[in-house]
TILUMKOL-126600 format. One record per residue (C-alpha): residue in one letter; x, y, z. Coordinates in steps of 0.02 Angstrom, whole numbers, plus 50000, padded with zeros to 5 digits. Layout:
+------+-------+-------+-------+
| type |    xx |    yy |    zz |
+------+-------+-------+-------+
|    A |     X |     Y |     Z |
...
+------+-------+-------+-------+
// end
This chain:
+------+-------+-------+-------+
| type |    xx |    yy |    zz |
+------+-------+-------+-------+
|    M | 50019 | 49997 | 49999 |
|    K | 50074 | 50169 | 49947 |
|    Y | 50007 | 50309 | 50102 |
|    T | 50039 | 50499 | 50064 |
|    T | 49995 | 50631 | 50167 |
|    S | 49963 | 50816 | 50101 |
|    V | 49916 | 50992 | 50220 |
|    L | 49836 | 51119 | 50110 |
|    N | 49867 | 51252 | 50220 |
|    D | 49743 | 51368 | 50140 |
|    L | 49602 | 51251 | 50159 |
|    S | 49670 | 51219 | 50350 |
|    V | 49624 | 51039 | 50280 |
|    E | 49745 | 50875 | 50291 |
|    I | 49707 | 50739 | 50177 |
|    K | 49808 | 50554 | 50201 |
|    L | 49775 | 50453 | 50039 |
|    S | 49802 | 50285 | 50000 |
|    A | 49815 | 50179 | 49837 |
|    L | 49854 | 50033 | 49773 |
|    N | 49826 | 49961 | 49574 |
|    G | 49689 | 50098 | 49534 |
|    E | 49594 | 50097 | 49706 |
|    Y | 49611 | 50248 | 49815 |
|    H | 49542 | 50277 | 49992 |
|    A | 49561 | 50474 | 50035 |
|    V | 49499 | 50544 | 50201 |
|    I | 49509 | 50723 | 50235 |
|    E | 49491 | 50815 | 50373 |
|    G | 49500 | 51015 | 50436 |
|    N | 49620 | 51057 | 50568 |
|    N | 49563 | 51214 | 50613 |
|    P | 49371 | 51200 | 50715 |
|    L | 49371 | 51384 | 50730 |
|    L | 49318 | 51391 | 50547 |
|    D | 49122 | 51406 | 50518 |
|    A | 49038 | 51260 | 50469 |
|    Q | 49004 | 51328 | 50289 |
|    T | 49190 | 51370 | 50265 |
|    Q | 49246 | 51194 | 50333 |
|    Y | 49117 | 51103 | 50214 |
|    R | 49156 | 51202 | 50064 |
|    N | 49356 | 51181 | 50111 |
|    I | 49335 | 50995 | 50130 |
|    E | 49259 | 50987 | 49969 |
|    Q | 49385 | 51081 | 49863 |
|    A | 49521 | 50997 | 49955 |
|    V | 49426 | 50835 | 49853 |
|    E | 49465 | 50924 | 49695 |
|    R | 49626 | 50968 | 49707 |
|    L | 49656 | 50762 | 49730 |
|    A | 49647 | 50782 | 49521 |
|    L | 49663 | 50607 | 49545 |
|    S | 49624 | 50494 | 49391 |
|    A | 49473 | 50391 | 49446 |
|    V | 49296 | 50400 | 49494 |
|    P | 49222 | 50456 | 49654 |
|    V | 49121 | 50288 | 49723 |
|    L | 49069 | 50317 | 49886 |
|    K | 49078 | 50467 | 50020 |
|    R | 49057 | 50462 | 50175 |
|    Y | 49029 | 50615 | 50280 |
|    F | 49069 | 50610 | 50475 |
|    V | 48953 | 50756 | 50537 |
|    S | 48943 | 50842 | 50717 |
|    D | 48762 | 50894 | 50679 |
|    A | 48677 | 50795 | 50546 |
|    V | 48511 | 50885 | 50536 |
|    N | 48616 | 51046 | 50496 |
|    A | 48734 | 50964 | 50382 |
|    S | 48601 | 50944 | 50226 |
|    T | 48625 | 51114 | 50226 |
|    S | 48790 | 51149 | 50209 |
|    L | 48807 | 51015 | 50097 |
|    S | 48694 | 51086 | 49977 |
|    N | 48793 | 51224 | 49946 |
|    H | 48956 | 51145 | 49952 |
|    T | 48956 | 50991 | 49843 |
|    L | 49078 | 50964 | 49702 |
|    S | 48974 | 51066 | 49568 |
|    N | 48880 | 51149 | 49706 |
|    R | 48734 | 51040 | 49696 |
|    W | 48639 | 50934 | 49821 |
|    L | 48620 | 50735 | 49842 |
|    S | 48485 | 50741 | 49709 |
|    E | 48621 | 50767 | 49557 |
|    V | 48760 | 50694 | 49637 |
|    E | 48678 | 50533 | 49686 |
|    A | 48694 | 50488 | 49493 |
|    T | 48864 | 50482 | 49511 |
|    V | 48918 | 50447 | 49676 |
|    A | 48857 | 50334 | 49850 |
|    V | 48836 | 50463 | 49962 |
|    S | 48821 | 50440 | 50169 |
|    V | 48795 | 50587 | 50295 |
|    V | 48807 | 50502 | 50482 |
|    Q | 48819 | 50601 | 50619 |
|    Q | 48986 | 50539 | 50706 |
|    P | 49067 | 50703 | 50760 |
|    P | 49234 | 50700 | 50717 |
|    L | 49343 | 50703 | 50879 |
|    S | 49450 | 50820 | 50807 |
|    G | 49368 | 50981 | 50856 |
|    A | 49322 | 50969 | 50639 |
|    K | 49121 | 50988 | 50603 |
|    V | 49164 | 50873 | 50478 |
|    A | 49272 | 50731 | 50405 |
|    L | 49260 | 50627 | 50253 |
|    W | 49289 | 50475 | 50149 |
|    V | 49311 | 50449 | 49983 |
|    Y | 49351 | 50299 | 49886 |
|    F | 49395 | 50331 | 49711 |
|    V | 49418 | 50196 | 49578 |
|    E | 49504 | 50214 | 49400 |
|    D | 49401 | 50157 | 49250 |
|    A | 49249 | 50118 | 49336 |
|    K | 49082 | 50140 | 49244 |
|    I | 48956 | 50206 | 49362 |
|    K | 48766 | 50218 | 49342 |
|    S | 48640 | 50264 | 49472 |
|    T | 48500 | 50124 | 49543 |
|    G | 48399 | 50229 | 49653 |
|    E | 48429 | 50358 | 49774 |
|    N | 48584 | 50365 | 49860 |
|    A | 48624 | 50218 | 49768 |
|    I | 48744 | 50182 | 49628 |
|    A | 48820 | 50013 | 49533 |
|    M | 48990 | 50016 | 49468 |
|    Q | 49039 | 49917 | 49356 |
|    H | 49231 | 49849 | 49328 |
|    S | 49285 | 49719 | 49271 |
|    A | 49175 | 49568 | 49262 |
|    Y | 49072 | 49632 | 49416 |
|    N | 48936 | 49774 | 49472 |
|    H | 48987 | 49848 | 49642 |
|    L | 48823 | 49887 | 49718 |
|    F | 48831 | 50011 | 49836 |
|    D | 48644 | 50065 | 49934 |
|    M | 48658 | 50204 | 50035 |
|    Q | 48565 | 50282 | 50201 |
|    L | 48441 | 50157 | 50179 |
|    H | 48300 | 50206 | 50328 |
|    N | 48102 | 50220 | 50350 |
|    H | 47991 | 50297 | 50459 |
|    H | 47916 | 50134 | 50552 |
|    K | 47877 | 50157 | 50729 |
|    D | 48016 | 50081 | 50824 |
|    E | 48177 | 50014 | 50793 |
|    F | 48111 | 49828 | 50776 |
|    A | 47995 | 49887 | 50629 |
|    Q | 48141 | 50020 | 50545 |
|    T | 48278 | 49853 | 50546 |
|    E | 48148 | 49733 | 50458 |
|    G | 48082 | 49860 | 50335 |
|    L | 48259 | 49917 | 50292 |
|    F | 48312 | 49745 | 50256 |
|    S | 48161 | 49688 | 50161 |
|    H | 48166 | 49856 | 50059 |
|    Y | 48373 | 49802 | 50018 |
|    T | 48319 | 49606 | 49978 |
|    Q | 48226 | 49669 | 49848 |
|    K | 48331 | 49793 | 49781 |
|    L | 48455 | 49666 | 49783 |
|    K | 48353 | 49542 | 49687 |
|    N | 48309 | 49669 | 49561 |
|    E | 48502 | 49669 | 49516 |
|    G | 48497 | 49474 | 49511 |
|    C | 48581 | 49451 | 49672 |
|    T | 48536 | 49397 | 49846 |
|    L | 48579 | 49446 | 50030 |
|    K | 48658 | 49267 | 50066 |
|    D | 48768 | 49275 | 49896 |
|    N | 48792 | 49456 | 49856 |
|    A | 48781 | 49538 | 50016 |
|    I | 48974 | 49579 | 50087 |
|    R | 48965 | 49735 | 50189 |
|    T | 48859 | 49829 | 50302 |
|    W | 48855 | 49991 | 50418 |
|    I | 48718 | 50004 | 50533 |
|    Y | 48682 | 50167 | 50633 |
|    V | 48577 | 50169 | 50775 |
|    Q | 48527 | 50314 | 50876 |
|    G | 48526 | 50268 | 51064 |
|    V | 48640 | 50105 | 51033 |
|    D | 48619 | 50077 | 51208 |
|    T | 48442 | 50057 | 51243 |
|    H | 48390 | 50017 | 51054 |
|    Y | 48518 | 49915 | 50962 |
|    A | 48442 | 49761 | 51062 |
|    D | 48283 | 49768 | 50938 |
|    M | 48387 | 49799 | 50781 |
|    V | 48463 | 49638 | 50815 |
|    K | 48328 | 49554 | 50849 |
|    A | 48259 | 49591 | 50673 |
|    R | 48401 | 49565 | 50581 |
|    K | 48430 | 49400 | 50647 |
|    L | 48252 | 49364 | 50595 |
|    H | 48276 | 49425 | 50425 |
|    F | 48453 | 49333 | 50400 |
|    Y | 48367 | 49177 | 50463 |
|    E | 48218 | 49186 | 50326 |
|    Q | 48372 | 49239 | 50180 |
|    G | 48468 | 49051 | 50230 |
|    L | 48585 | 49154 | 50342 |
|    T | 48616 | 49055 | 50511 |
|    E | 48781 | 49004 | 50604 |
|    D | 48794 | 48860 | 50500 |
|    T | 48813 | 48962 | 50324 |
|    H | 48880 | 49143 | 50361 |
|    Y | 48822 | 49309 | 50402 |
|    I | 48871 | 49478 | 50323 |
|    A | 49035 | 49587 | 50391 |
|    S | 48952 | 49731 | 50476 |
|    T | 48970 | 49876 | 50596 |
|    G | 48826 | 49919 | 50719 |
|    I | 48856 | 50074 | 50804 |
|    E | 48788 | 50254 | 50879 |
|    G | 48742 | 50354 | 50754 |
|    K | 48605 | 50487 | 50666 |
|    Y | 48526 | 50532 | 50512 |
|    I | 48471 | 50712 | 50450 |
|    H | 48303 | 50652 | 50513 |
|    P | 48301 | 50621 | 50684 |
|    E | 48156 | 50522 | 50686 |
|    T | 48262 | 50387 | 50579 |
|    T | 48317 | 50258 | 50729 |
|    V | 48389 | 50134 | 50610 |
|    L | 48495 | 50177 | 50459 |
|    M | 48612 | 50067 | 50345 |
|    D | 48722 | 50101 | 50220 |
|    S | 48772 | 49905 | 50124 |
|    Y | 48886 | 49846 | 49997 |
|    A | 48869 | 49695 | 49874 |
|    I | 48946 | 49612 | 49731 |
|    A | 48863 | 49566 | 49585 |
|    G | 48970 | 49432 | 49478 |
|    I | 49043 | 49328 | 49600 |
|    S | 49077 | 49170 | 49644 |
|    E | 49038 | 49087 | 49811 |
|    A | 49229 | 49028 | 49796 |
|    Q | 49285 | 49199 | 49801 |
|    V | 49221 | 49237 | 49972 |
|    T | 49306 | 49199 | 50132 |
|    Y | 49228 | 49222 | 50316 |
|    L | 49376 | 49262 | 50433 |
|    K | 49342 | 49198 | 50628 |
|    G | 49505 | 49249 | 50701 |
|    A | 49468 | 49111 | 50812 |
|    T | 49608 | 49130 | 50937 |
|    H | 49554 | 49288 | 50983 |
|    L | 49381 | 49304 | 50966 |
|    N | 49221 | 49209 | 50963 |
|    P | 49095 | 49168 | 50854 |
|    T | 48958 | 49321 | 50849 |
|    H | 48817 | 49209 | 50881 |
|    E | 48874 | 49152 | 51031 |
|    Y | 48821 | 49314 | 51103 |
|    G | 48669 | 49342 | 50993 |
|    V | 48722 | 49454 | 50875 |
|    T | 48725 | 49391 | 50696 |
|    F | 48861 | 49487 | 50586 |
|    E | 49051 | 49391 | 50505 |
|    R | 49211 | 49464 | 50618 |
|    A | 49284 | 49500 | 50424 |
|    T | 49251 | 49459 | 50245 |
|    A | 49390 | 49416 | 50104 |
|    V | 49344 | 49436 | 49906 |
|    D | 49476 | 49361 | 49806 |
|    Y | 49500 | 49434 | 49618 |
|    G | 49613 | 49389 | 49498 |
|    D | 49739 | 49516 | 49543 |
|    R | 49694 | 49584 | 49714 |
|    R | 49612 | 49530 | 49889 |
|    H | 49482 | 49652 | 49971 |
|    I | 49463 | 49621 | 50149 |
|    F | 49345 | 49698 | 50251 |
|    V | 49371 | 49699 | 50431 |
|    S | 49201 | 49723 | 50544 |
|    G | 49199 | 49851 | 50682 |
|    T | 49309 | 49755 | 50817 |
|    A | 49325 | 49775 | 51002 |
|    S | 49435 | 49702 | 51153 |
|    I | 49378 | 49540 | 51157 |
|    D | 49445 | 49373 | 51182 |
|    N | 49370 | 49203 | 51113 |
|    K | 49249 | 49179 | 51236 |
|    G | 49170 | 49339 | 51187 |
|    E | 49222 | 49424 | 51359 |
|    I | 49269 | 49592 | 51365 |
|    L | 49483 | 49621 | 51403 |
|    H | 49542 | 49778 | 51518 |
|    P | 49379 | 49862 | 51580 |
|    L | 49397 | 50041 | 51585 |
|    N | 49574 | 50037 | 51517 |
|    I | 49590 | 50152 | 51343 |
|    G | 49759 | 50092 | 51312 |
|    R | 49760 | 49907 | 51345 |
|    Q | 49584 | 49919 | 51243 |
|    T | 49656 | 50015 | 51101 |
|    A | 49800 | 49883 | 51077 |
|    R | 49707 | 49711 | 51115 |
|    T | 49584 | 49786 | 50975 |
|    L | 49719 | 49808 | 50848 |
|    E | 49792 | 49628 | 50883 |
|    N | 49619 | 49562 | 50861 |
|    I | 49609 | 49669 | 50700 |
|    E | 49779 | 49604 | 50633 |
|    V | 49750 | 49417 | 50681 |
|    L | 49600 | 49437 | 50574 |
|    L | 49711 | 49509 | 50438 |
|    Q | 49843 | 49384 | 50460 |
|    E | 49688 | 49238 | 50431 |
|    G | 49667 | 49335 | 50248 |
|    G | 49843 | 49343 | 50205 |
|    A | 49863 | 49512 | 50239 |
|    A | 49964 | 49640 | 50365 |
|    M | 49912 | 49805 | 50444 |
|    Q | 50012 | 49885 | 50325 |
|    D | 49863 | 49842 | 50192 |
|    I | 49770 | 49929 | 50256 |
|    A | 49690 | 50057 | 50143 |
|    Q | 49564 | 50150 | 50268 |
|    M | 49528 | 50144 | 50459 |
|    T | 49349 | 50212 | 50548 |
|    V | 49394 | 50235 | 50728 |
|    Y | 49246 | 50225 | 50875 |
|    L | 49252 | 50321 | 51019 |
|    R | 49133 | 50268 | 51177 |
|    D | 49196 | 50426 | 51268 |
|    T | 49256 | 50609 | 51194 |
|    G | 49410 | 50589 | 51343 |
|    D | 49504 | 50439 | 51274 |
|    Y | 49534 | 50547 | 51104 |
|    C | 49685 | 50619 | 51142 |
|    T | 49778 | 50440 | 51210 |
|    V | 49703 | 50330 | 51059 |
|    S | 49752 | 50470 | 50932 |
|    A | 49956 | 50475 | 51011 |
|    L | 49921 | 50288 | 50996 |
|    L | 49863 | 50268 | 50820 |
|    E | 50003 | 50411 | 50748 |
|    E | 50116 | 50320 | 50832 |
|    N | 50100 | 50149 | 50750 |
|    F | 49982 | 50196 | 50606 |
|    S | 50019 | 50381 | 50570 |
|    D | 49999 | 50361 | 50391 |
|    I | 49872 | 50249 | 50381 |
|    P | 49686 | 50366 | 50311 |
|    K | 49582 | 50353 | 50451 |
|    V | 49434 | 50453 | 50559 |
|    I | 49419 | 50455 | 50746 |
|    V | 49243 | 50485 | 50814 |
|    W | 49121 | 50494 | 50949 |
|    A | 49013 | 50333 | 50950 |
|    P | 48960 | 50227 | 51087 |
|    V | 48977 | 50041 | 51030 |
|    C | 48852 | 49932 | 51062 |
|    R | 48918 | 49869 | 51231 |
|    P | 48940 | 49997 | 51364 |
|    G | 49115 | 49903 | 51422 |
|    W | 49182 | 49930 | 51251 |
|    L | 49280 | 50097 | 51237 |
|    I | 49321 | 50075 | 51065 |
|    E | 49285 | 49999 | 50913 |
|    I | 49403 | 49978 | 50732 |
|    E | 49349 | 49937 | 50571 |
|    C | 49450 | 49947 | 50418 |
|    I | 49472 | 49896 | 50244 |
|    A | 49628 | 49803 | 50177 |
|    V | 49678 | 49771 | 50008 |
|    K | 49805 | 49641 | 49952 |
|    A | 49908 | 49611 | 49791 |
|    I | 49879 | 49450 | 49729 |
|    E | 49873 | 49327 | 49575 |
|    N | 49729 | 49193 | 49553 |
|    K | 49709 | 49153 | 49370 |
|    E | 49540 | 49065 | 49419 |
|    Y | 49436 | 49236 | 49435 |
|    A | 49431 | 49393 | 49332 |
|    V | 49535 | 49536 | 49388 |
|    F | 49441 | 49679 | 49494 |
+------+-------+-------+-------+
// end
């Protein structure tokens, strides 16, 4: 993985970029929290333009401090001063209230791919055609049902139908979900129940497999939305191309404590392997929380767990393309930021406030890794 860091002093913005074989992940964050919201959003978008990559932006996720008002700021400062209704045809856009702990009002993760052909498949949904595959990004799935169980049931039913429209199924083609639960400490359990029921109906069980996922605190631009989901699926892959990583020496199967997601999922192409590591915390192979109340040791164990998962997938920490770090306690930011800068300073990353689904977990980290391989059985990425 090739990493670069750029500081645009006139925009008060830092860009961390990873690159490998025509794929790029950029995390862009302001470094002057004294600037007003409109200026911060404008500077972020100008920084995207200045990257001037020979690649197509595929996914943009905005981590914002105030989701309700973010839509106003974004409407004035998207790439061509257009709002999502126009941008959605070419870019999958996600906006989630998870305040960047640097003090900025917004941080942005952008995923770029060279030679990508993109078409809209609905509101905030695109299909990226590349080589023999269609990569399906469905962002901001939500509804206004009465409670978190009904909202989860409804959005998964809708998503399953959308996959069917593309000739796909939840079981065979869905690779990664991000589920944001407003009030995770009280509303997570019913989301889990509804997801488990829908998975069972679709043939996803402890005897088959689940989907890599992060379930975390997050708020949408519409405050009545309790459950919000972003998702990624691939049309055109075979079952043999997908491997589910367990990390059994360090982690237990998630179904043992009542949830239904994979620790990590690897997808093989003819020229590379993508590894999607789910939200990972300080846990052992019995499902017990390790190092209660100690943010330093929980961070170290979380990173150790991620390293084990990557090693199982034939990769290493230096193959990480992008990382998102979630903290329960804003007071832990300085400690965690210092630890990550000391050991992984080059990796594009954002640290946000977002309580994890179990109060004892002070930190959760997810990441995406890309490893160059050669496998002539499959089409290249």
